Structure formats: structure tokens, C-alpha cells
N, C-alpha and C positions, 0 to 999 in steps of 0.2 A: 966520184962515183958511187959514193954512197948516197948523195943528194938525188943525184939522178934515180937511183934504185928504189928510192924512198918516195920519190914522185909517182912513180909506173902505176898505173891503175891495175888492179887483178880483176880479170871476167868473173862474174857472179857461177858457180858451180848448181847444177842441176839437182834438187832435192832426191834423197833418198828413200823418203818414205810419202806415201798421199799426203797431202794438203787437206790438213783437219781444222775447218773455223769455230774457234769454240762462239755459242751463241748464236749460231747460222739459224735462220728461218726456212729457208729455201725447200728442203729435202724431207724435214717434220712436216712443213704447212700443206704438202700434198697428202701424206696419210690421214692427217686430221680433215679434210673436206672430204676425202673419199670414205671414210668412217660415218661422217653427217649423211652423206648421200645413199649409203648404204639404209642407216636406221630411217632416214625419210622414207624411202620406199616400201621398208619393211610395214612402215605404220600406214602407206597407202593400200598395203596391199590387205591389212587387217582392217581397214574400212571397208573396203571393196567385196571382202569376204561376208563382213556381217550385214552389209546391205542385200547382199543375194540370199542369204538364210532368211533374211525378215522378208523379204519379197516371195521366196518359195513360200513358206508358212502362210501367207497373207493369200495364196493362190486359189485355196478351195471354195474361201467368201465369194472368191470373186467371178469363179467360171460357173454358169449355168448352159444348161442345154436341153432341150425337149427333143432332140434328134437322137434317137439310140444308135450306139456304136455298129458299124456294118461291117461284116469279117468276110474278105470275100470269099468265096465257096469254087474250090478246085473243081475243074472237070475230071470225071473219072478215066478219061484219055490223058492226061496229064504225065509227066514224067515222075517215075515212084521216086525218084529223088527231090521231086518238091511239093510231092502228096502230102506231106504231113507240116503243119502251120507251128510254128513256135509259139511257147507257153505264152498266154497273153495273161500280164499282170496289170491293173488299173495303178498306176501309180498317185492319180489325183481323184478325189471323190468328186462327181460331178452332181448337182443339184437341179432336179427337173421335175417335170410331172409325168407320173407313172399311173398306168390303168390296172386296175385289179380284174385277175381272171375270172372269169365266169362260166360255169362249167356246165349252168343250167340255164336254159334261152325260154322265156315265157312266150308261147304263142298266143296272138290274140284270140278271146273268145268270137266266134263269128257267130250271127244269129240265126237259129233255127228257124226252118219254112215249113218244115213237113209236120203232119200229126204225127204221134206217135202211140204205140198202144203201151199198156201199163200193164200189169196182172195185181191184182190186190192180194198181201198176204196178212198172215195174221199181226195186229198190232197197228196194220194203217187207220188212218182216219184221211176225209177228203182234206183239211185241212193240211194235217201232215204232207199227203202228196202234194198241194198246191205248193208250199213251200218249197219243199225239194227240186221244183223244176221253176221256180221265181215268178209263179203266179198266184192271182187271187184264187179262193176257195170256190167262188160262183163260177167261175171260168171252166174249172172241172165240170160241176154239175151242169149247167149251159149244153156241156158237148157231150152228156151222157144222160140226157132224159130219159130217154127210153128205158134205161136201168134203172136209174137211181129217183126221177118222177120228182127231181128236186131236192129229194130229201137227203141228206149225209149220212142217216141212220140206216139208210138202203143196203148200204156197202157190205160184200161179202168176201171173205175169201175165196181165191179164185177168179173174179170178176174181171172181164177186160175192159178198161176204160180208153179211151182217148184224150190223150192229153195234147191240147193245143200250142202252138210256137210261140204264141203273145196273148195277153188278153184278150178279151171281147167273146164273141159269139161265134162258136162253130155251128154252121146252119147249112141244112139240105136245099138246096134249089126247088121249089114247087112250080108246076105248071101255071103260067100267067102272072109270075113274077116279074119285077122291074127292078131296075136299080134302086130307081127312085122310092119304090114300094118297100123294098127291102131295107133301105136307108133309113127309110121314116118307123119302121115296126121296131129296128133297134135302136133308134134313138141315135144313128151312126152319119156320116159324112159320106158320099157318093165317091171322092174323089180319092178317100181312106181307101175303100173295099176297090177300085180300081188299079189304086196305085200300089195297095201292098204285093210286093212281088213273090210271095207264096201262092196268090190266086192266078198267076201266069196269064192273064189277060193280054191278048192283043190291044192295044191302046187304040188302034187305027180303027177297028173293028171289036171289041169287047161282046162274045157271046158266050152264052152259061146254057149248057143242057140241062133238060127238067133230072131231077134226083141226082146232080151234081153237088159235092161239097164245098163250101168255099167257107173262108172266114172272113170274119166282119169284125175288123181291128176297134178295141175299143165300145162295139156297141153292149147294151144290155138289155135286160126285161125283166118284168117283177118273175116272182118265184111263186110257183105252185105247190105249198104244203099239206101234207096229211099231220093235222095235229088233236091231239087229246084235247078237248074242250075243257074250258075252264069249270070245275064241279065244285059248287058250294056245297054247305052243309043244307041247304034247303033244296035238295037236287031234282024236283020233280021231273020227268021226263027223261031219266039218263036211263037208256035201253042197254043192257047187257049185249043182246044181237049187232049193235051197232059199234059201241065200245069194246066191249071182250068180257069175258067172264066174271073179271075180277071190278067190274062196275057196280059201285053201290047204288039202290035204287027208292032208299028210303031218307026221312028227314030226321036229322040226327041235331043234337045238342050237346054240348061237354064243354072241354078245355078252352081258353082263349091265349092268344100269343100275346108275347111282351112286345113285340117288334124287333125285339135285340137277337139278332140270328147268330147261331155257330156253326161252325163246320162239318157236316154230316159225316165225315168221317177221319182217321187219324191222318192221313195222308192231305197236303193241301197242295198236290202239284197237279198239272194238267198230263191226263193222256194221250189227247190227240187236237181233237176239237174245241176252238175255245167259242165265245159268243160271238157271233155276227149275223148277220141279215139272214143268211141261209141255216144257220145252225140258233136254234133261240134259247140255247142251254150251255154247259160248260162240262165236258168228260173230264172227271177226275181219276187219276191212276190209283190203282191198287192189284192187288192180288184176288184170284178164286176164293171168295168164303170173308174176306174184312166184311168188320162190320161195319153198315150202314145206321145211322141215327138221325131223329127227328132236329132241325134246325131251330124250333121252336115249338112251344106248345100248341095243341090245336086236336081237330077230331079228323080220324080216317074217313074221307071219302071214295077214296078207289083202294082197293086191294089184292090184287093178284095177275091173272094174263090180261095183256090190252093187245088189243089188233092195231096192226099199223107197223110195226117193228120195234116197238118198244119192250116186248118181252113181259117178264113179270114185272109189275109197279107199283107202288104207292105212292096215293096224291094225301097231301095233308091240309086240311081247309083253316089256319089257323083263327079265323072269327072276327077279323080286322082287315080285311081287303086285301090280306095277302096268304096264296095258296105257293105251295111247293110240290115238285114232282119230282121221284127217284125211280129209276128206268133201267132196264137191263139188268134184274137183281135172279141172283140164284135162288134164292130164299125170301120167301115175306113172312112176317113173323107179328104182323097184326091182321085187325080184321075190319068190318064196315062199323063204321059209329063208333068205335075204340078212340078214349082221349089218351092222348099221349103229353108227356113233358119235353122240354128241352135236355135232349141226350138220350131219350128214349131208344131204345135198339129197335129196330123197326124191319130189318132183315139185312141181308150180306151181300158182295158184290158177284157179279155174274158176266155170262156174256149172251144172255137169250134175247131171242130177238133179232133184230138186224146188227149186227155186232161182231167185229173183227177180232175181240181180245176182251179179258174181263177190266171193267171200268164201270163208274157209276157215272149215269147222266142226270144232271139237276138241272130244275127249272125253277125259275123265281116269277110269279106273276101277282100284278097288283090291279085290282079293280079289273080283270079280266084280260089286262095286256100283259105282254112279255115286258120283263127288265132285265137287265145284267145282273148275275148272283155277286157279281164282283160288287156292285154297288151296297149291298146288304152285309155281305160276308164280311169277318174280321180280317186282317190285315193275314197272308200266309206267315 
């Protein structure tokens, strides 16, 4: 009985606790793999975020635009709930070409085609008037021959002058004139006369009535001038009745010039007229009563009033071919035949004769001809 009992197999009993396998790999392997996957995801996320930051920072230098941002304008009839726009903020700086605002608009100068009237005022000169209208001084003289007689010194305050629109001759048509004869008289071209818009010619049948004024562009003619003749110290034949009470009628001897000239005044600037073909001297600026001095030694051959617009005048013969003339004086301080030296006081600035203001008209002549005073005077 005992042997049978000892050989009987007893079935295994179920465990009362969970089975724990020491050193097992399966549960801990899943945890480790998950940890590595999470770490790799974080690394990839960090790399992506870094790339996005770099791309955003580099964007302003890559974006350029010349098209301005347009903001839609809402109609006044729009719903009030939609009438206010959200505040606009520009997140990215845009580079482009901008245009600076110009508050002033330059209107192009149009050519003048009409002759205008100009009233002479104190201090005016033909030279200065011409400059202000961008014309040559001879254009002013030629347009006003009836008043100025081609002499700039005939200008007087209150005088009404014609100021042509362009350089040339302002001409009053005469009976018997033709375009060919007028063009030849003033050395101009017929086509220039006909084509100038201010003349308003009908080019199919151009007609001009007698006494009509026309403009001859770029035309010119010789000057007609009244001048005090050159007077030498041996001046036989000089007549007071012709030249004026200041003419010296005798023959004189005395001081001779050195040929080295000095300025006749403390002022070395012009008041208006310079030396040119229509004005054979220079007008030196100064105030009434300023001193006038001999530019070189010589003998007085004219001292007093001069006919023809010079007013009170002094002329010095320097005995070496040169003569100098000082006009429009208020005071004459020398007399006929008197010898003077360089710098001698001979008179004072004035505005006598044909003058629009106090100044000194200086002429320099050599061997009877006129030369520019700038050739002999020291640099200002």
C-alpha cells in the first residue's frame, strides 16, 4: 500500500503570487525604447525651431518691394461694425525705392513775345536794366532811340522805356519798306523776321502796315553817339558855344603823366554801366560829395559844365597820348590850364547832367580813341 502511495503523482498547485522573473528583459526594454524615442523627438523639435528662428531673422534682407501697401478704403455706407480697421503693424521691414515729397513745383519759364513798358527809377542804368531782363544793353538803346539817342547817359528817372522780349532791333515799319530791305538794313534774315512768333505774321500772305512796330531778332546797327571830343593841351578851335561853358580855349603846357594810373575814387566798384560799345566808359559807384582824384599827372583842358548830358565835367590831358574824362560831378575844384599830379583832388561825385543817381563816369582815351578803363586801372 505504501509503495502505491509513494508512486502516485501529485498535480502541481497554482502559485499564490505573480511570477517574477529576475533578470528578465521584456518589460524594461519597452520603457527604454520609449525614453529614447522621446529624447529624439525633442532633439528634432529643437532643430526645427532653431531653423525657423534663423529663417525669420534673415527674411528682411531678402524681401524687397517697390509696390506700396494698399489699405482698402471702406465706403461711408458700410456697416458701422466694419467701419474701423484693425491697427496695422508692419512686422517685416521692407526695402524699396521711395520718392521724396516735393512741396514746390517749378513752372518752366515761357518765352516772352510782347514788348513791355519800364519806368526808369533813381539809380537805374541801361546796363542794369538790360541785365535784369537778360538782354544786351544795345537792345534797350535801339528800342528807345527817340528818347536816348543811342546814349546811355540820356537816361532820366520817370522815363518810359520799351523793353523788347529778345535781343535785336525793335523797328517801326516805314512806307516803302520790304522784308528784304529791312533785313538787309539790320543785317538780319528774312525768315527770322517772318518766323518770330511775336510778330504774328500770316505766313501764307505776310503783310505789314506803315508805322507798325515789329521785332527783328538778332538784328543790329551802328550807334549814333554824342561825345565830348578829345581835347589836347594845344586845343585851338575848341568852342564854349559847342562844348559848353567848361571848355578851355587856350594853349597850355604843364605836368606830364607817368602812364601809371590810379583809381579816381575810394570806391572801386561799378554803379551800373560798364564799358561796352554803347557806353565808352565805366560808371563808378559812390555817394554824393565823395572825392574825385586825378588818375595821373597832367593839365586841365576842360573844367565846368558840358553840353550833351555830361553835367559838370573835368578832362585832363596827360601829355603822353592819354586823356581822362570825369563826368556828372557836383563840384569842380580845378580850372583851365592847371597842372595836377596823381591823386590831386579835382571835384566830387554828383548826379548832374543826364544821370539817375550819384556816380562818377570815367573815360580813358588814347591818341584820340576810346579804350576801356579796365586796361589801365589797377585791379580793384
